[in-house]
Biopython code that builds the backbone (N, CA, C, O; Angstrom):
import numpy as np
from Bio.PDB.StructureBuilder import StructureBuilder

atoms = [
    (1, "UNK", "N", (123.698, 144.438, 88.714)),
    (1, "UNK", "CA", (124.049, 143.210, 88.024)),
    (1, "UNK", "C", (125.379, 142.637, 88.534)),
    (1, "UNK", "O", (125.538, 141.419, 88.616)),
    (2, "UNK", "N", (126.324, 143.505, 88.873)),
    (2, "UNK", "CA", (127.618, 143.064, 89.373)),
    (2, "UNK", "C", (127.468, 142.343, 90.708)),
    (2, "UNK", "O", (128.129, 141.330, 90.936)),
    (3, "UNK", "N", (126.610, 142.849, 91.592)),
    (3, "UNK", "CA", (126.362, 142.205, 92.879)),
    (3, "UNK", "C", (125.783, 140.817, 92.674)),
    (3, "UNK", "O", (126.134, 139.879, 93.389)),
    (4, "UNK", "N", (124.889, 140.685, 91.691)),
    (4, "UNK", "CA", (124.273, 139.390, 91.398)),
    (4, "UNK", "C", (125.333, 138.385, 90.938)),
    (4, "UNK", "O", (125.325, 137.228, 91.358)),
    (5, "UNK", "N", (126.237, 138.833, 90.078)),
    (5, "UNK", "CA", (127.303, 137.946, 89.582)),
    (5, "UNK", "C", (128.249, 137.545, 90.705)),
    (5, "UNK", "O", (128.669, 136.391, 90.799)),
    (6, "UNK", "N", (128.578, 138.511, 91.552)),
    (6, "UNK", "CA", (129.456, 138.228, 92.679)),
    (6, "UNK", "C", (128.811, 137.216, 93.619)),
    (6, "UNK", "O", (129.468, 136.283, 94.080)),
    (7, "UNK", "N", (127.532, 137.403, 93.901)),
    (7, "UNK", "CA", (126.801, 136.475, 94.773)),
    (7, "UNK", "C", (126.787, 135.076, 94.160)),
    (7, "UNK", "O", (126.998, 134.081, 94.855)),
    (8, "UNK", "N", (126.534, 135.010, 92.853)),
    (8, "UNK", "CA", (126.529, 133.716, 92.163)),
    (8, "UNK", "C", (127.882, 133.035, 92.206)),
    (8, "UNK", "O", (127.974, 131.822, 92.397)),
    (9, "UNK", "N", (128.934, 133.823, 92.026)),
    (9, "UNK", "CA", (130.283, 133.267, 92.060)),
    (9, "UNK", "C", (130.623, 132.744, 93.453)),
    (9, "UNK", "O", (131.219, 131.676, 93.590)),
    (10, "UNK", "N", (130.245, 133.494, 94.480)),
    (10, "UNK", "CA", (130.500, 133.045, 95.855)),
    (10, "UNK", "C", (129.706, 131.785, 96.175)),
    (10, "UNK", "O", (130.216, 130.871, 96.822)),
    (11, "UNK", "N", (128.471, 131.742, 95.725)),
    (11, "UNK", "CA", (127.648, 130.550, 95.951)),
    (11, "UNK", "C", (128.265, 129.343, 95.262)),
    (11, "UNK", "O", (128.335, 128.258, 95.839)),
    (12, "UNK", "N", (128.709, 129.536, 94.027)),
    (12, "UNK", "CA", (129.347, 128.444, 93.285)),
    (12, "UNK", "C", (130.625, 127.976, 93.961)),
    (12, "UNK", "O", (130.877, 126.774, 94.049)),
    (13, "UNK", "N", (131.428, 128.907, 94.437)),
    (13, "UNK", "CA", (132.679, 128.553, 95.122)),
    (13, "UNK", "C", (132.398, 127.808, 96.418)),
    (13, "UNK", "O", (133.107, 126.862, 96.762)),
    (14, "UNK", "N", (131.368, 128.231, 97.131)),
    (14, "UNK", "CA", (130.991, 127.556, 98.377)),
    (14, "UNK", "C", (130.558, 126.126, 98.088)),
    (14, "UNK", "O", (130.941, 125.203, 98.807)),
    (15, "UNK", "N", (129.763, 125.937, 97.039)),
    (15, "UNK", "CA", (129.303, 124.602, 96.666)),
    (15, "UNK", "C", (130.480, 123.706, 96.298)),
    (15, "UNK", "O", (130.559, 122.563, 96.747)),
    (16, "UNK", "N", (131.396, 124.228, 95.477)),
    (16, "UNK", "CA", (132.561, 123.434, 95.083)),
    (16, "UNK", "C", (133.443, 123.105, 96.284)),
    (16, "UNK", "O", (133.993, 122.007, 96.366)),
    (17, "UNK", "N", (133.580, 124.038, 97.205)),
    (17, "UNK", "CA", (134.355, 123.779, 98.415)),
    (17, "UNK", "C", (133.730, 122.684, 99.256)),
    (17, "UNK", "O", (134.431, 121.808, 99.763)),
    (18, "UNK", "N", (132.415, 122.729, 99.409)),
    (18, "UNK", "CA", (131.712, 121.692, 100.176)),
    (18, "UNK", "C", (131.851, 120.339, 99.487)),
    (18, "UNK", "O", (132.051, 119.323, 100.154)),
    (19, "UNK", "N", (131.749, 120.316, 98.172)),
    (19, "UNK", "CA", (131.906, 119.077, 97.419)),
    (19, "UNK", "C", (133.303, 118.500, 97.607)),
    (19, "UNK", "O", (133.462, 117.291, 97.779)),
    (20, "UNK", "N", (134.313, 119.361, 97.575)),
    (20, "UNK", "CA", (135.689, 118.914, 97.770)),
    (20, "UNK", "C", (135.892, 118.349, 99.169)),
    (20, "UNK", "O", (136.572, 117.336, 99.332)),
    (21, "UNK", "N", (135.311, 118.989, 100.180)),
    (21, "UNK", "CA", (135.434, 118.480, 101.551)),
    (21, "UNK", "C", (134.761, 117.128, 101.695)),
    (21, "UNK", "O", (135.305, 116.232, 102.342)),
    (22, "UNK", "N", (133.585, 116.969, 101.101)),
    (22, "UNK", "CA", (132.892, 115.675, 101.156)),
    (22, "UNK", "C", (133.704, 114.608, 100.450)),
    (22, "UNK", "O", (133.799, 113.481, 100.936)),
    (23, "UNK", "N", (134.291, 114.943, 99.314)),
    (23, "UNK", "CA", (135.115, 113.986, 98.585)),
    (23, "UNK", "C", (136.349, 113.608, 99.390)),
    (23, "UNK", "O", (136.752, 112.446, 99.405)),
    (24, "UNK", "N", (136.949, 114.587, 100.060)),
    (24, "UNK", "CA", (138.130, 114.317, 100.880)),
    (24, "UNK", "C", (137.771, 113.403, 102.049)),
    (24, "UNK", "O", (138.533, 112.497, 102.384)),
    (25, "UNK", "N", (136.625, 113.633, 102.664)),
    (25, "UNK", "CA", (136.187, 112.782, 103.776)),
    (25, "UNK", "C", (135.905, 111.374, 103.283)),
    (25, "UNK", "O", (136.271, 110.400, 103.940)),
    (26, "UNK", "N", (135.259, 111.257, 102.135)),
    (26, "UNK", "CA", (134.964, 109.931, 101.578)),
    (26, "UNK", "C", (136.255, 109.195, 101.239)),
    (26, "UNK", "O", (136.372, 107.995, 101.487)),
    (27, "UNK", "N", (137.228, 109.915, 100.670)),
    (27, "UNK", "CA", (138.507, 109.298, 100.342)),
    (27, "UNK", "C", (139.211, 108.816, 101.603)),
    (27, "UNK", "O", (139.739, 107.705, 101.635)),
    (28, "UNK", "N", (139.220, 109.643, 102.639)),
    (28, "UNK", "CA", (139.876, 109.257, 103.894)),
    (28, "UNK", "C", (139.210, 108.031, 104.493)),
    (28, "UNK", "O", (139.895, 107.138, 104.992)),
    (29, "UNK", "N", (137.878, 107.974, 104.451)),
    (29, "UNK", "CA", (137.164, 106.816, 104.975)),
    (29, "UNK", "C", (137.515, 105.575, 104.172)),
    (29, "UNK", "O", (137.786, 104.523, 104.751)),
    (30, "UNK", "N", (137.516, 105.680, 102.851)),
    (30, "UNK", "CA", (137.796, 104.505, 102.026)),
    (30, "UNK", "C", (139.261, 104.096, 102.121)),
    (30, "UNK", "O", (139.579, 102.909, 102.044)),
    (31, "UNK", "N", (140.142, 105.056, 102.285)),
    (31, "UNK", "CA", (141.550, 104.720, 102.485)),
    (31, "UNK", "C", (141.695, 103.889, 103.762)),
    (31, "UNK", "O", (142.374, 102.862, 103.770)),
    (32, "UNK", "N", (141.056, 104.340, 104.830)),
    (32, "UNK", "CA", (141.061, 103.586, 106.088)),
    (32, "UNK", "C", (140.437, 102.213, 105.892)),
    (32, "UNK", "O", (140.979, 101.210, 106.356)),
    (33, "UNK", "N", (139.297, 102.163, 105.205)),
    (33, "UNK", "CA", (138.583, 100.897, 105.005)),
    (33, "UNK", "C", (139.446, 99.895, 104.232)),
    (33, "UNK", "O", (139.532, 98.726, 104.610)),
    (34, "UNK", "N", (140.076, 100.349, 103.165)),
    (34, "UNK", "CA", (140.910, 99.446, 102.355)),
    (34, "UNK", "C", (142.073, 98.908, 103.186)),
    (34, "UNK", "O", (142.331, 97.705, 103.182)),
    (35, "UNK", "N", (142.773, 99.788, 103.897)),
    (35, "UNK", "CA", (143.900, 99.341, 104.736)),
    (35, "UNK", "C", (143.433, 98.342, 105.795)),
    (35, "UNK", "O", (144.088, 97.327, 106.029)),
    (36, "UNK", "N", (142.301, 98.636, 106.432)),
    (36, "UNK", "CA", (141.758, 97.747, 107.466)),
    (36, "UNK", "C", (141.360, 96.405, 106.874)),
    (36, "UNK", "O", (141.647, 95.360, 107.457)),
    (37, "UNK", "N", (140.706, 96.425, 105.733)),
    (37, "UNK", "CA", (140.263, 95.187, 105.079)),
    (37, "UNK", "C", (141.444, 94.290, 104.739)),
    (37, "UNK", "O", (141.406, 93.084, 104.983)),
    (38, "UNK", "N", (142.484, 94.878, 104.180)),
    (38, "UNK", "CA", (143.659, 94.090, 103.808)),
    (38, "UNK", "C", (144.367, 93.533, 105.040)),
    (38, "UNK", "O", (144.826, 92.391, 105.039)),
    (39, "UNK", "N", (144.451, 94.346, 106.087)),
    (39, "UNK", "CA", (145.076, 93.880, 107.326)),
    (39, "UNK", "C", (144.262, 92.738, 107.941)),
    (39, "UNK", "O", (144.830, 91.765, 108.437)),
    (40, "UNK", "N", (142.949, 92.858, 107.906)),
    (40, "UNK", "CA", (142.097, 91.801, 108.451)),
    (40, "UNK", "C", (142.233, 90.521, 107.632)),
    (40, "UNK", "O", (142.240, 89.427, 108.196)),
    (41, "UNK", "N", (142.339, 90.642, 106.325)),
    (41, "UNK", "CA", (142.516, 89.449, 105.497)),
    (41, "UNK", "C", (143.868, 88.798, 105.763)),
    (41, "UNK", "O", (143.970, 87.571, 105.764)),
    (42, "UNK", "N", (144.894, 89.590, 105.984)),
    (42, "UNK", "CA", (146.205, 89.025, 106.325)),
    (42, "UNK", "C", (146.121, 88.226, 107.627)),
    (42, "UNK", "O", (146.695, 87.142, 107.730)),
    (43, "UNK", "N", (145.414, 88.755, 108.607)),
    (43, "UNK", "CA", (145.224, 88.024, 109.865)),
    (43, "UNK", "C", (144.414, 86.760, 109.640)),
    (43, "UNK", "O", (144.710, 85.726, 110.238)),
    (44, "UNK", "N", (143.403, 86.821, 108.796)),
    (44, "UNK", "CA", (142.585, 85.655, 108.453)),
    (44, "UNK", "C", (143.470, 84.543, 107.882)),
    (44, "UNK", "O", (143.349, 83.377, 108.258)),
    (45, "UNK", "N", (144.356, 84.929, 106.971)),
    (45, "UNK", "CA", (145.247, 83.946, 106.357)),
    (45, "UNK", "C", (146.284, 83.422, 107.353)),
    (45, "UNK", "O", (146.536, 82.220, 107.426)),
    (46, "UNK", "N", (146.880, 84.337, 108.114)),
    (46, "UNK", "CA", (147.926, 83.959, 109.068)),
    (46, "UNK", "C", (147.395, 83.002, 110.137)),
    (46, "UNK", "O", (148.057, 82.029, 110.500)),
    (47, "UNK", "N", (146.188, 83.294, 110.635)),
    (47, "UNK", "CA", (145.605, 82.453, 111.686)),
    (47, "UNK", "C", (144.857, 81.245, 111.121)),
    (47, "UNK", "O", (144.333, 80.422, 111.871)),
    (48, "UNK", "N", (144.813, 81.148, 109.770)),
    (48, "UNK", "CA", (144.140, 80.036, 109.088)),
    (48, "UNK", "C", (142.680, 79.908, 109.516)),
    (48, "UNK", "O", (142.186, 78.812, 109.782)),
    (49, "UNK", "N", (141.995, 81.069, 109.576)),
    (49, "UNK", "CA", (140.586, 81.083, 109.982)),
    (49, "UNK", "C", (139.679, 80.494, 108.905)),
    (49, "UNK", "O", (138.666, 79.871, 109.220)),
    (50, "UNK", "N", (140.032, 80.684, 107.657)),
    (50, "UNK", "CA", (139.240, 80.131, 106.567)),
    (50, "UNK", "C", (138.072, 80.991, 106.114)),
    (50, "UNK", "O", (137.215, 80.520, 105.367)),
    (51, "UNK", "N", (138.021, 82.249, 106.554)),
    (51, "UNK", "CA", (136.939, 83.120, 106.091)),
    (51, "UNK", "C", (137.162, 83.423, 104.613)),
    (51, "UNK", "O", (138.294, 83.625, 104.173)),
    (52, "UNK", "N", (136.074, 83.452, 103.858)),
    (52, "UNK", "CA", (136.196, 83.699, 102.423)),
    (52, "UNK", "C", (135.040, 84.566, 101.929)),
    (52, "UNK", "O", (134.111, 84.885, 102.672)),
    (53, "UNK", "N", (135.125, 84.926, 100.686)),
    (53, "UNK", "CA", (134.117, 85.784, 100.071)),
    (53, "UNK", "C", (134.728, 87.122, 99.716)),
    (53, "UNK", "O", (135.884, 87.398, 100.034)),
    (54, "UNK", "N", (133.940, 87.945, 99.057)),
    (54, "UNK", "CA", (134.434, 89.239, 98.571)),
    (54, "UNK", "C", (134.981, 90.110, 99.696)),
    (54, "UNK", "O", (135.947, 90.847, 99.496)),
    (55, "UNK", "N", (134.376, 90.031, 100.869)),
    (55, "UNK", "CA", (134.836, 90.871, 101.980)),
    (55, "UNK", "C", (136.189, 90.423, 102.521)),
    (55, "UNK", "O", (136.820, 91.157, 103.282)),
    (56, "UNK", "N", (136.640, 89.244, 102.144)),
    (56, "UNK", "CA", (137.936, 88.730, 102.596)),
    (56, "UNK", "C", (138.960, 88.709, 101.462)),
    (56, "UNK", "O", (139.915, 87.935, 101.501)),
    (57, "UNK", "N", (138.767, 89.534, 100.482)),
    (57, "UNK", "CA", (139.645, 89.585, 99.320)),
    (57, "UNK", "C", (140.965, 90.276, 99.644)),
    (57, "UNK", "O", (141.041, 91.079, 100.573)),
    (58, "UNK", "N", (141.999, 89.959, 98.874)),
    (58, "UNK", "CA", (143.270, 90.691, 98.950)),
    (58, "UNK", "C", (143.342, 91.725, 97.833)),
    (58, "UNK", "O", (144.387, 92.339, 97.619)),
    (59, "UNK", "N", (142.242, 91.918, 97.124)),
    (59, "UNK", "CA", (142.169, 92.861, 96.010)),
    (59, "UNK", "C", (141.864, 94.263, 96.531)),
    (59, "UNK", "O", (140.722, 94.583, 96.859)),
    (60, "UNK", "N", (142.895, 95.085, 96.600)),
    (60, "UNK", "CA", (142.773, 96.448, 97.115)),
    (60, "UNK", "C", (141.732, 97.239, 96.330)),
    (60, "UNK", "O", (140.926, 97.957, 96.920)),
    (61, "UNK", "N", (141.743, 97.114, 95.015)),
    (61, "UNK", "CA", (140.819, 97.856, 94.171)),
    (61, "UNK", "C", (139.368, 97.442, 94.433)),
    (61, "UNK", "O", (138.477, 98.291, 94.454)),
    (62, "UNK", "N", (139.130, 96.161, 94.629)),
    (62, "UNK", "CA", (137.768, 95.691, 94.900)),
    (62, "UNK", "C", (137.229, 96.309, 96.191)),
    (62, "UNK", "O", (136.070, 96.721, 96.246)),
    (63, "UNK", "N", (138.056, 96.372, 97.211)),
    (63, "UNK", "CA", (137.635, 97.004, 98.471)),
    (63, "UNK", "C", (137.362, 98.496, 98.266)),
    (63, "UNK", "O", (136.390, 99.028, 98.802)),
    (64, "UNK", "N", (138.214, 99.169, 97.496)),
    (64, "UNK", "CA", (138.050, 100.605, 97.253)),
    (64, "UNK", "C", (136.775, 100.895, 96.470)),
    (64, "UNK", "O", (136.048, 101.834, 96.794)),
    (65, "UNK", "N", (136.499, 100.099, 95.444)),
    (65, "UNK", "CA", (135.289, 100.299, 94.637)),
    (65, "UNK", "C", (134.054, 100.076, 95.484)),
    (65, "UNK", "O", (133.106, 100.859, 95.423)),
    (66, "UNK", "N", (134.057, 99.004, 96.282)),
    (66, "UNK", "CA", (132.894, 98.734, 97.135)),
    (66, "UNK", "C", (132.686, 99.868, 98.131)),
    (66, "UNK", "O", (131.564, 100.341, 98.309)),
    (67, "UNK", "N", (133.746, 100.299, 98.772)),
    (67, "UNK", "CA", (133.644, 101.373, 99.769)),
    (67, "UNK", "C", (133.091, 102.650, 99.156)),
    (67, "UNK", "O", (132.269, 103.331, 99.768)),
    (68, "UNK", "N", (133.538, 102.974, 97.954)),
    (68, "UNK", "CA", (133.067, 104.192, 97.288)),
    (68, "UNK", "C", (131.582, 104.113, 96.935)),
    (68, "UNK", "O", (130.941, 105.138, 96.698)),
    (69, "UNK", "N", (131.037, 102.894, 96.902)),
    (69, "UNK", "CA", (129.631, 102.729, 96.520)),
    (69, "UNK", "C", (128.673, 102.748, 97.715)),
    (69, "UNK", "O", (127.455, 102.704, 97.540)),
    (70, "UNK", "N", (129.225, 102.811, 98.921)),
    (70, "UNK", "CA", (128.389, 102.800, 100.124)),
    (70, "UNK", "C", (128.762, 103.975, 101.025)),
    (70, "UNK", "O", (129.781, 104.631, 100.808)),
    (71, "UNK", "N", (127.956, 104.232, 102.009)),
    (71, "UNK", "CA", (128.243, 105.301, 102.956)),
    (71, "UNK", "C", (129.251, 104.851, 104.000)),
    (71, "UNK", "O", (129.516, 103.658, 104.141)),
    (72, "UNK", "N", (129.815, 105.813, 104.736)),
    (72, "UNK", "CA", (130.827, 105.476, 105.744)),
    (72, "UNK", "C", (130.307, 104.587, 106.859)),
    (72, "UNK", "O", (131.072, 103.792, 107.406)),
    (73, "UNK", "N", (129.026, 104.692, 107.217)),
    (73, "UNK", "CA", (128.483, 103.823, 108.264)),
    (73, "UNK", "C", (128.476, 102.369, 107.818)),
    (73, "UNK", "O", (128.728, 101.470, 108.620)),
    (74, "UNK", "N", (128.190, 102.137, 106.546)),
    (74, "UNK", "CA", (128.152, 100.774, 106.004)),
    (74, "UNK", "C", (129.552, 100.176, 105.971)),
    (74, "UNK", "O", (129.742, 99.019, 106.348)),
    (75, "UNK", "N", (130.532, 100.955, 105.524)),
    (75, "UNK", "CA", (131.896, 100.421, 105.459)),
    (75, "UNK", "C", (132.465, 100.170, 106.853)),
    (75, "UNK", "O", (133.165, 99.181, 107.070)),
    (76, "UNK", "N", (132.168, 101.057, 107.789)),
    (76, "UNK", "CA", (132.632, 100.829, 109.175)),
    (76, "UNK", "C", (132.002, 99.563, 109.752)),
    (76, "UNK", "O", (132.675, 98.787, 110.429)),
    (77, "UNK", "N", (130.724, 99.356, 109.489)),
    (77, "UNK", "CA", (130.032, 98.163, 109.994)),
    (77, "UNK", "C", (130.642, 96.893, 109.392)),
    (77, "UNK", "O", (130.797, 95.890, 110.088)),
    (78, "UNK", "N", (130.983, 96.933, 108.115)),
    (78, "UNK", "CA", (131.601, 95.770, 107.468)),
    (78, "UNK", "C", (132.936, 95.433, 108.127)),
    (78, "UNK", "O", (133.233, 94.262, 108.368)),
    (79, "UNK", "N", (133.740, 96.451, 108.419)),
    (79, "UNK", "CA", (135.028, 96.230, 109.080)),
    (79, "UNK", "C", (134.823, 95.697, 110.496)),
    (79, "UNK", "O", (135.568, 94.825, 110.942)),
    (80, "UNK", "N", (133.826, 96.210, 111.199)),
    (80, "UNK", "CA", (133.526, 95.722, 112.556)),
    (80, "UNK", "C", (133.075, 94.269, 112.519)),
    (80, "UNK", "O", (133.450, 93.477, 113.384)),
    (81, "UNK", "N", (132.274, 93.919, 111.523)),
    (81, "UNK", "CA", (131.800, 92.533, 111.395)),
    (81, "UNK", "C", (132.975, 91.597, 111.164)),
    (81, "UNK", "O", (133.051, 90.536, 111.783)),
    (82, "UNK", "N", (133.900, 91.980, 110.272)),
    (82, "UNK", "CA", (135.085, 91.133, 110.051)),
    (82, "UNK", "C", (135.911, 91.008, 111.328)),
    (82, "UNK", "O", (136.429, 89.936, 111.639)),
    (83, "UNK", "N", (136.029, 92.115, 112.066)),
    (83, "UNK", "CA", (136.796, 92.077, 113.314)),
    (83, "UNK", "C", (136.154, 91.106, 114.312)),
    (83, "UNK", "O", (136.855, 90.363, 114.999)),
    (84, "UNK", "N", (134.849, 91.115, 114.387)),
    (84, "UNK", "CA", (134.141, 90.179, 115.276)),
    (84, "UNK", "C", (134.367, 88.741, 114.838)),
    (84, "UNK", "O", (134.563, 87.856, 115.670)),
    (85, "UNK", "N", (134.339, 88.510, 113.524)),
    (85, "UNK", "CA", (134.596, 87.161, 113.032)),
    (85, "UNK", "C", (136.013, 86.718, 113.381)),
    (85, "UNK", "O", (136.225, 85.580, 113.799)),
    (86, "UNK", "N", (136.975, 87.610, 113.211)),
    (86, "UNK", "CA", (138.345, 87.269, 113.555)),
    (86, "UNK", "C", (138.508, 86.960, 115.041)),
    (86, "UNK", "O", (139.302, 86.097, 115.414)),
    (87, "UNK", "N", (137.772, 87.649, 115.870)),
    (87, "UNK", "CA", (137.888, 87.398, 117.309)),
    (87, "UNK", "C", (137.383, 86.001, 117.689)),
    (87, "UNK", "O", (137.762, 85.472, 118.734)),
    (88, "UNK", "N", (136.545, 85.408, 116.861)),
    (88, "UNK", "CA", (136.063, 84.041, 117.143)),
    (88, "UNK", "C", (137.045, 82.988, 116.664)),
    (88, "UNK", "O", (136.907, 81.814, 117.008)),
    (89, "UNK", "N", (138.030, 83.385, 115.878)),
    (89, "UNK", "CA", (138.963, 82.442, 115.279)),
    (89, "UNK", "C", (140.138, 82.125, 116.175)),
    (89, "UNK", "O", (140.759, 81.075, 116.012)),
    (90, "UNK", "N", (140.464, 82.983, 117.107)),
    (90, "UNK", "CA", (141.648, 82.810, 117.965)),
    (90, "UNK", "C", (141.590, 81.511, 118.639)),
    (90, "UNK", "O", (142.492, 81.172, 119.405)),
]
sb = StructureBuilder()
sb.init_structure("model")
sb.init_model(0)
sb.init_chain("A")
sb.init_seg("    ")
for serial, (resi, resn, name, xyz) in enumerate(atoms, 1):
    if name == "N":
        sb.init_residue(resn, " ", resi, " ")
    sb.init_atom(name, np.array(xyz, "f"), 0.0, 1.0, " ", f" {name:<3s}", serial, name[0])
structure = sb.get_structure()
């Protein structure tokens, strides 16, 4: 019975560790996404490009909430799309 409990405890610890690593990766991705989004919006305003909509917000929390609701591939694609739009504004 002791071996069974030990195995269960190790399995539980492994699961919690994996969950923490996934959460840390998601946080790092969203931290990057929020910083990038705000920087891109500052460039949009500075260059007077006129891009608008939720993706061009200066609301840090709105970007963070959206990023947390999607996968990292989706958030990276959104940042790439804004970057492409900015490149047409120069």
